[in-house]
C-alpha positions in Angstrom: 36.3 -8.9 -7.9 40.2 -9.0 -8.2 40.4 -6.6 -11.1 40.7 -3.4 -9.0 43.6 -4.6 -6.8 45.4 -5.8 -10.0 44.7 -2.5 -11.7 46.0 -0.6 -8.6 49.1 -2.8 -8.6 49.8 -2.1 -12.3 49.2 1.6 -11.8 51.6 1.9 -8.8 54.2 -0.2 -10.7 53.9 2.0 -13.8 54.2 5.1 -11.5 57.4 3.7 -10.0 58.9 3.0 -13.4 57.7 6.3 -15.0 59.0 8.5 -12.2 62.7 8.0 -12.9 62.2 8.2 -16.6 60.3 11.5 -16.3 63.0 12.8 -13.9 65.7 11.8 -16.4 63.8 13.6 -19.2 63.4 16.6 -17.0 67.2 16.6 -16.3 68.0 16.1 -20.0 65.7 18.9 -20.9 67.2 21.2 -18.3 70.7 20.3 -19.5 69.7 20.9 -23.1 68.3 24.3 -22.1 71.4 25.2 -20.2 73.5 24.1 -23.2 71.3 26.1 -25.6 71.7 29.1 -23.4 75.4 28.8 -23.4 75.4 28.4 -27.2 73.1 31.4 -27.6 75.4 33.6 -25.5 78.5 32.4 -27.4 76.8 33.1 -30.7 75.8 36.6 -29.6 79.4 37.3 -28.5 80.9 36.0 -31.8 78.3 37.9 -33.9 79.1 41.1 -32.1 82.8 40.8 -32.5 82.7 39.5 -36.1 80.0 42.0 -37.1 82.1 44.9 -35.8 85.1 43.7 -37.7 83.2 43.2 -40.9 81.5 46.5 -40.6 84.8 48.2 -40.3 86.3 46.2 -43.2 83.9 44.3 -45.5 86.9 42.8 -47.3 87.5 40.6 -44.3 84.5 38.5 -45.4 86.8 36.9 -48.0 89.2 36.1 -45.2 86.5 34.4 -43.2 85.1 32.5 -46.1 87.7 29.6 -46.1 87.6 29.2 -42.3 83.8 29.4 -42.2 83.5 26.7 -44.8 85.8 24.5 -42.8 83.7 25.0 -39.7 80.5 24.5 -41.8 79.4 28.1 -40.9 77.8 30.4 -43.4 78.2 34.2 -43.1 75.9 36.7 -44.9 76.0 40.5 -44.9 72.7 42.3 -45.4 71.7 45.9 -46.0 69.1 47.8 -44.1 66.3 46.3 -46.3 67.4 42.7 -45.8 69.1 42.3 -49.2 72.3 40.3 -49.5 75.5 42.3 -49.9 77.9 39.4 -49.6 77.6 35.7 -48.7 80.3 33.0 -48.0 78.1 30.3 -49.7 77.9 32.3 -52.9 74.4 33.6 -52.6 73.8 36.2 -55.3 74.0 39.9 -54.1 70.7 41.6 -53.9 68.8 38.5 -52.9 66.2 39.6 -50.3 66.0 37.6 -47.0 63.7 40.1 -45.4 60.9 37.4 -45.0 63.2 35.0 -43.0 62.0 34.9 -39.4 65.4 35.6 -37.9 66.0 38.6 -40.2 62.5 39.9 -39.4 63.2 39.6 -35.6 66.6 41.3 -36.0 65.0 44.3 -37.8 62.4 44.5 -35.0 64.3 43.6 -31.7 68.0 43.9 -32.9 68.7 40.1 -33.0 66.8 36.9 -34.0 67.1 33.1 -34.1 65.4 30.7 -36.4 65.7 26.9 -36.7 64.8 25.0 -39.8 65.5 21.8 -41.7 66.8 22.4 -45.2 68.3 19.9 -47.6 67.9 17.3 -44.8 70.1 19.2 -42.4 68.8 20.7 -39.1 70.2 24.2 -39.3 70.0 27.1 -36.9 70.0 30.7 -38.2 71.2 33.7 -36.2 70.8 37.4 -37.4 72.0 40.5 -35.6 71.6 44.2 -36.2 75.1 45.8 -36.4 74.0 49.3 -35.4 76.1 51.2 -38.0 73.6 53.3 -39.8 75.9 55.3 -42.1 77.5 52.1 -43.5 75.6 50.1 -46.1 76.1 46.9 -44.0 73.3 46.8 -41.5 72.9 43.0 -40.5 75.1 40.0 -40.1 73.4 36.6 -40.6 75.1 33.3 -39.5 73.8 29.8 -40.2 75.2 26.5 -38.9 74.1 22.9 -38.5 72.6 22.6 -35.1 74.7 19.6 -34.0 77.9 21.6 -34.6 77.0 24.4 -32.2 78.1 22.5 -29.1 81.5 21.9 -30.6 81.8 25.5 -31.6 80.7 26.8 -28.2 82.6 24.4 -25.9 85.3 23.0 -28.0 84.3 19.4 -27.0 83.9 16.8 -29.7 80.6 15.0 -30.3 81.9 11.5 -29.4 82.6 12.7 -25.9 79.2 14.1 -25.6 77.7 10.9 -26.8 79.7 8.9 -24.2 78.4 11.2 -21.5 74.8 10.8 -22.7 75.2 7.0 -22.7 76.4 7.1 -19.2 73.6 9.4 -18.2 70.9 7.2 -19.6 72.6 4.1 -18.2 72.5 5.6 -14.7 68.9 6.7 -15.4 68.0 3.1 -16.4 69.6 1.7 -13.3 67.7 4.1 -11.1 64.5 3.2 -12.9 65.1 -0.6 -12.2 65.8 0.1 -8.6 62.6 2.2 -8.3 60.7 -0.5 -10.0 61.9 -3.1 -7.5 61.1 -0.9 -4.6 57.6 -0.2 -6.1 56.9 -3.9 -6.6 57.8 -4.6 -2.9 55.7 -1.7 -1.7 52.7 -2.5 -3.9 52.8 -6.2 -2.8 52.7 -5.0 0.8 49.7 -2.8 0.1 48.0 -5.3 -2.3 47.7 -8.1 0.2 45.5 -6.3 2.7 43.5 -4.8 -0.2 42.8 -8.3 -1.5 41.7 -9.3 2.0 39.5 -6.2 2.2 38.0 -7.1 -1.2 37.2 -10.6 -0.1 35.7 -9.4 3.2 33.6 -6.8 1.3 32.5 -9.5 -1.1 31.3 -11.7 1.8 29.7 -8.7 3.4 27.7 -8.1 0.2 26.5 -11.8 0.5 25.5 -11.1 4.1 28.4 -13.3 5.4 30.3 -11.7 8.3 33.4 -13.9 7.9 36.3 -13.7 7.3 37.5 -10.5 8.9 40.7 -8.6 8.1 43.7 -10.0 10.0 45.5 -7.6 12.3 49.2 -7.8 11.4 50.1 -4.9 13.7 51.8 -2.8 11.1 51.1 0.9 10.5 48.0 2.3 8.8 47.0 -1.0 7.2 46.6 -2.5 10.7 44.5 0.5 11.8 42.4 0.1 8.7 41.9 -3.6 9.4 40.9 -2.9 13.0 38.5 -0.2 12.1 37.0 -2.4 9.3 36.6 -5.3 11.8 34.9 -3.1 14.3 32.6 -1.7 11.7 31.7 -5.2 10.3 31.1 -6.5 13.9 28.8 -3.6 14.7 27.0 -3.9 11.3 26.6 -7.7 11.8 25.1 -7.2 15.2 22.8 -4.5 14.0 21.8 -6.5 11.0 21.1 -9.6 13.1 18.9 -7.4 15.4 17.1 -5.9 12.4 16.6 -9.4 10.8 15.2 -10.7 14.1 12.9 -7.7 14.4 11.9 -8.0 10.7 11.0 -11.7 11.4 8.9 -10.6 14.4 7.2 -8.0 12.4 6.5 -10.4 9.6 5.1 -13.0 12.0 3.0 -10.3 13.6 1.7 -9.2 10.2 0.8 -12.8 9.3 -0.9 -13.3 12.6 -2.8 -10.0 12.3 -3.8 -10.9 8.7 -5.0 -14.4 9.8 -7.0 -12.9 12.6 -8.6 -10.2 10.4 -9.2 -12.8 7.7 -11.0 -15.1 10.2 -13.3 -12.3 11.5 -16.9 -12.3 10.5 -16.8 -8.5 10.6 -15.6 -6.7 7.6 -12.5 -4.6 8.0 -11.4 -2.0 5.5 -8.4 0.4 5.8 -8.3 3.5 3.6 -5.4 6.0 3.1 -5.5 9.7 2.9 -6.7 9.6 -0.7 -9.7 7.5 0.4 -8.3 4.5 -1.4 -8.5 1.0 0.1 -5.1 -0.3 1.4 -6.4 -3.4 3.0 -9.7 -5.4 3.1 -10.5 -8.8 4.5 -12.6 -11.3 2.7 -15.6 -10.7 5.0 -15.7 -7.1 3.8 -16.1 -8.1 0.2 -18.8 -10.6 1.2 -20.8 -8.3 3.4 -20.7 -5.4 0.9 -21.7 -7.7 -2.0 -18.9 -6.0 -3.9 -18.0 -7.1 -7.4 -14.3 -7.1 -6.3 -12.7 -9.6 -4.1 -10.5 -8.6 -1.2 -7.3 -8.4 -3.3 -9.0 -6.5 -6.1 -10.4 -3.9 -3.7 -6.8 -2.7 -2.8 -6.0 0.6 -4.5 -9.5 1.5 -5.4 -11.7 4.4 -4.1 -14.3 3.5 -1.5 -17.1 4.7 -3.7 -15.8 2.4 -6.5 -15.7 -0.6 -4.2 -19.3 -0.2 -3.0 -21.7 2.4 -4.5 -23.3 3.5 -1.3 -23.8 7.2 -0.7 -24.1 6.9 3.0 -20.9 5.0 3.4 -19.1 7.6 1.2 -20.5 10.4 3.3 -19.3 8.7 6.5 -15.7 8.4 5.1 -15.7 12.0 4.0 -16.9 13.1 7.5 -14.0 11.2 9.1 -11.5 13.0 6.9 -13.2 16.3 7.7 -12.1 16.0 11.3 -14.5 13.5 13.0 -12.6 11.0 15.2 -15.2 8.2 15.0 -18.7 7.7 13.6 -21.3 5.0 13.7 -24.0 4.6 11.1 -26.3 1.9 9.7 -26.2 1.0 6.0 -29.0 -0.7 4.0 -27.7 -2.5 1.0 -30.6 -2.9 -1.3 -28.8 -5.1 -3.9 -27.8 -7.8 -1.4 -30.7 -7.3 1.0 -28.4 -6.8 4.0 -28.2 -4.4 6.9 -24.8 -3.3 8.2 -23.5 -1.4 11.1 -20.6 0.8 10.0 -18.0 1.9 12.6 -15.5 4.4 11.2 -12.4 5.5 13.1 -9.8 8.0 12.1 -6.2 7.0 12.3 -4.0 9.3 14.5 -1.8 11.9 12.9 -2.2 15.2 11.1 -3.2 15.6 8.4 -5.4 12.5 8.6 -3.3 9.5 7.3 -6.3 7.2 6.9 -9.3 5.5 8.5 -10.4 2.1 9.6 -13.9 0.9 8.7 -15.5 -2.0 10.5 -18.7 -3.6 9.1 -21.0 -5.7 11.3 -23.8 -7.7 9.8 -27.1 -6.9 11.6 -29.4 -8.4 9.0 -30.4 -11.3 11.3 -30.8 -8.9 14.2 -33.1 -6.7 12.2 -35.0 -9.7 10.9 -35.5 -11.0 14.5 -36.6 -7.6 15.6 -39.1 -7.5 12.8 -40.3 -11.0 13.8 -40.5 -10.0 17.4 -42.7 -7.0 16.5 -44.8 -9.2 14.3 -45.0 -11.9 17.0 -46.2 -9.4 19.6 -48.6 -8.0 17.2 -49.9 -11.5 16.2 -50.1 -12.8 19.7 -52.0 -9.7 20.7 -54.3 -10.1 17.8 -54.8 -13.9 18.3 -55.6 -13.4 22.0 -57.8 -10.4 21.3 -60.1 -12.3 18.9 -61.3 -15.0 21.3 -61.4 -12.7 24.2 -63.5 -10.2 22.3 -65.9 -13.0 21.3 -66.2 -14.2 24.9 -66.7 -10.6 26.1 -69.5 -10.2 23.5 -71.2 -13.4 24.5 -71.1 -12.5 28.2 -72.4 -9.0 27.6 -75.3 -10.4 25.6 -76.2 -12.9 28.4 -76.0 -10.2 31.0 -78.4 -8.0 29.0 -81.2 -10.6 29.3 -80.3 -13.4 26.9 -79.5 -15.6 29.9 -83.3 -16.0 30.4 -83.7 -17.2 26.8 -83.0 -20.9 26.9 -82.1 -21.3 23.2 -80.0 -18.1 23.1 -78.3 -18.9 26.4 -77.3 -22.4 25.3 -75.9 -21.0 21.9 -73.9 -18.3 23.6 -72.5 -20.6 26.3 -71.3 -23.0 23.6 -69.7 -20.0 21.8 -67.9 -19.1 25.0 -66.8 -22.7 25.4 -65.4 -22.8 21.8 -63.5 -19.5 22.2 -62.1 -20.6 25.6 -60.9 -23.8 24.0 -59.3 -21.9 21.2 -57.7 -19.5 23.7 -56.5 -22.5 25.7 -55.0 -24.2 22.6 -53.3 -21.0 21.6 -51.7 -20.6 25.0 -50.7 -24.2 25.0 -49.0 -23.9 21.6 -47.2 -20.7 22.7 -45.9 -22.4 25.8 -44.9 -25.5 23.9 -43.1 -23.4 21.3 -41.3 -21.3 24.0 -40.2 -24.5 25.8 -38.8 -26.0 22.6 -36.9 -22.9 21.6 -35.5 -22.4 25.1 -34.3 -26.0 25.4 -36.4 -26.5 28.6 -38.6 -29.1 27.0 -37.4 -32.6 27.9 -37.3 -35.1 25.0 -36.5 -38.8 25.2 -34.7 -39.6 21.9 -35.4 -43.3 21.1 -35.4 -45.7 18.1 -38.9 -45.1 16.8 -40.7 -47.2 14.2 -41.8 -44.6 11.7 -44.3 -46.7 9.7 -46.1 -48.0 12.8 -46.2 -44.6 14.5 -47.6 -42.9 11.4 -50.3 -45.6 10.9 -51.4 -45.0 14.6 -51.6 -41.2 14.1 -53.7 -41.7 10.9 -56.1 -44.0 12.8 -56.6 -41.3 15.5 -57.5 -38.6 12.9 -59.7 -40.8 10.6 -62.9 -39.3 12.1 -61.8 -35.8 11.1 -60.9 -37.0 7.6 -64.1 -38.9 7.2 -66.1 -35.9 8.2 -64.7 -34.1 5.1 -64.7 -37.3 3.0 -60.9 -37.0 2.6 -59.1 -40.3 1.8 -55.9 -40.9 3.6 -53.5 -43.4 1.9 -50.3 -44.9 3.1 -48.0 -46.5 0.6 -46.8 -50.0 1.6 -43.2 -49.9 2.7 -40.8 -51.7 5.1 -40.4 -50.5 8.6 -37.9 -47.7 9.1 -36.5 -46.8 12.5 -35.5 -43.2 13.2 -34.2 -41.2 16.2 -36.8 -39.0 17.8 -39.0 -38.4 20.8 -42.3 -40.3 20.5 -44.5 -37.4 21.6 -42.6 -34.9 19.5 -42.8 -37.1 16.4 -46.6 -37.6 17.1 -46.9 -33.8 17.2 -45.1 -33.3 13.9 -47.1 -35.9 12.0 -50.5 -34.9 13.6 -50.0 -31.2 12.9 -49.1 -31.8 9.2 -52.0 -34.3 8.8 -54.6 -32.1 10.4 -53.5 -29.1 8.3 -53.8 -31.3 5.2 -57.3 -32.3 6.1 -58.4 -28.8 7.0 -57.1 -27.3 3.7 -58.2 -30.1 1.4 -61.6 -29.8 -0.1 -64.3 -32.5 0.4 -63.5 -35.6 -1.6 -59.8 -34.9 -1.7 -56.9 -37.2 -1.1 -53.9 -37.3 1.3 -51.0 -39.8 0.8 -48.1 -40.7 3.0 -44.8 -41.9 1.5 -41.9 -43.1 3.8 -38.4 -44.1 2.6 -34.7 -43.9 3.1 -33.0 -41.0 1.3 -29.6 -42.9 1.2 -27.8 -40.2 3.3 -28.7 -41.4 6.8 -32.1 -39.8 6.9 -35.7 -41.0 6.8 -37.8 -39.1 4.4 -41.6 -38.7 5.1 -43.7 -37.0 2.4 -47.3 -35.9 3.1 -49.0 -35.1 -0.2 -52.5 -33.5 -0.4 -54.7 -32.2 -3.1 -55.6 -29.1 -1.2 -55.7 -25.4 -2.1 -51.9 -25.2 -2.3 -49.6 -22.4 -1.3 -48.2 -19.6 -3.6 -44.5 -19.4 -4.1 -44.1 -16.0 -2.3 -45.7 -17.5 0.9 -43.7 -20.7 1.0 -40.6 -19.1 2.4 -42.5 -17.8 5.4 -45.1 -20.5 6.0 -43.1 -21.9 9.0 -43.0 -18.5 10.8 -45.2 -17.9 13.9 -48.8 -16.7 13.2 -48.1 -16.4 9.5 -51.2 -17.1 7.5 -51.7 -17.3 3.8 -55.4 -16.5 4.1 -56.1 -15.2 7.6 -59.9 -15.4 7.4 -59.9 -19.0 6.1 -57.2 -20.1 8.6 -59.3 -18.8 11.5 -62.4 -20.4 10.2 -60.5 -23.7 10.0 -59.6 -23.3 13.7 -55.9 -23.0 13.4 -53.7 -20.9 15.8 -51.0 -20.1 13.2 -48.4 -21.9 15.3 -48.6 -25.5 14.1 -46.0 -25.3 11.3 -43.7 -23.3 13.5 -43.8 -26.0 16.1 -43.2 -28.6 13.4 -40.1 -26.8 12.2 -38.6 -26.4 15.7 -39.2 -30.0 16.6 -37.5 -31.2 13.4 -34.5 -29.0 14.2 -34.3 -30.4 17.8 -34.3 -33.9 16.5 -31.5 -33.1 14.0 -33.8 -32.9 10.9 -35.7 -30.5 8.8 -39.0 -29.8 7.1 -39.7 -28.3 3.7 -42.7 -27.6 1.5 -43.3 -27.8 -2.3 -46.7 -26.5 -3.4 -48.7 -25.3 -6.4 -51.9 -23.3 -5.9 -55.1 -25.3 -6.7 -53.0 -28.4 -7.2 -51.8 -29.4 -3.8 -48.9 -29.4 -1.4 -46.1 -31.8 -0.4 -44.6 -31.4 3.1 -41.3 -33.3 3.4 -39.9 -34.2 6.9 -36.3 -35.4 7.1 -35.2 -37.1 10.4 -32.0 -39.0 11.1 -32.2 -42.8 11.0 -31.5 -44.9 14.0 
């Protein structure tokens, strides 16, 4: 980071040194130009005077020859075609010099100058038109070593000029040294705050607001430091505020993401291209999508879940609707969803929020309620219709027939008992579900209680010649209500007896499952239950074979009561069955 101040220092120092040198060169060039101008004017004067004399008397060239050779000057007379007439250096007459630059210029603009190095000597050539047309001599050409021109024009010797040049360059060197020293002092004064500014900017790039530029109270540098400090202070305050605001926004985003992630409702946010920008995990679960919440981001809604109704709802939102509500039926996952779609504010529509609520259980309960009402009405209607028929027959005269009257009255009694039992079961089931039924949870001996229930129902089993067996086992104590446990075992036992053919067998097996539960298996060799019915066998009024169930005297509520009682006691009930082979009902209740 220090390279730029050093480079600046070197540049300023070089500028301080180069300035005097350039100035000296400029002065030298100016002096040389002035000297050359003086020489040029002298040569012009000499050429004019000498040319006039030679034009008047060409024999004077012989007179000039000796003095010209002593002065290292060469004189040449030329005719109008540029050919040599006479030359002090012995150049042969008739030699053409017409192609020489100075001669060509003299023929064109009356006089010309040319400088060239010949035989290792820097020589300057001057040629002038004499203007005497009737005389064969038309041009005078003079050549001389360049260094001798100053002596000829000023009369000063070369050593003197050399001494003056040495003094001139010595003064120039001194001025250069002085300028260099002044430049070093000035550059150091500028370099120090620049280095501080560089360090401050480096710290600023690393988000460190110290150190600042010191205020030395001198000139523009002090103003620059003060302005820099104010700017850094303002920037630091603003950055701190933005950093705090960024932290708050990040915390809010995490909080919002946590809340949305914990919701059981699915939330999906789509942008203006109908691509998912956010989806919580519940959305992926409810939709049964093959993508998880992260994989859903960036995909089209129709790609995430191929549901035409959902796609139409999203399109309607982007067509101008503010909010829509619809219900989706997802066949693949057997789920019903409520979809609430809301358009985000702005124009054109920047996006929409989709909220998915699972109403599968609600629809199932509504279906069960409808079925329950239908089943209750049907179950109540059957005994009431039978009683009504018996009464109508008796009123029509059968009451006077002793045998018919007795049979009809017994039928009325049977249907009344059945109606009473149905109402009692409904009331019991309603009390259990509502939590209004009072239970006394005690440590109950399971083996002794089951043996007692078997003894009570042996007459029914003997009437169908069904053998009831109980495997020998140690006593197990469980937590349950005595009457409720009696109802569970008796309902399962009487069902097993009713649906087991004459000569069949029922077996009880009681044990510890090793997980804190007592396991009670009731095995029979009855008609069995098909697999498609096993998942619904514990629903109210559900019958595998309605006609046979009613003939057996059941209300269709026994297994529903068993299931709810097991749940109240903290246990469960399950069935495993095979048609024409038998069934196994398993009751799990917590151990004491």
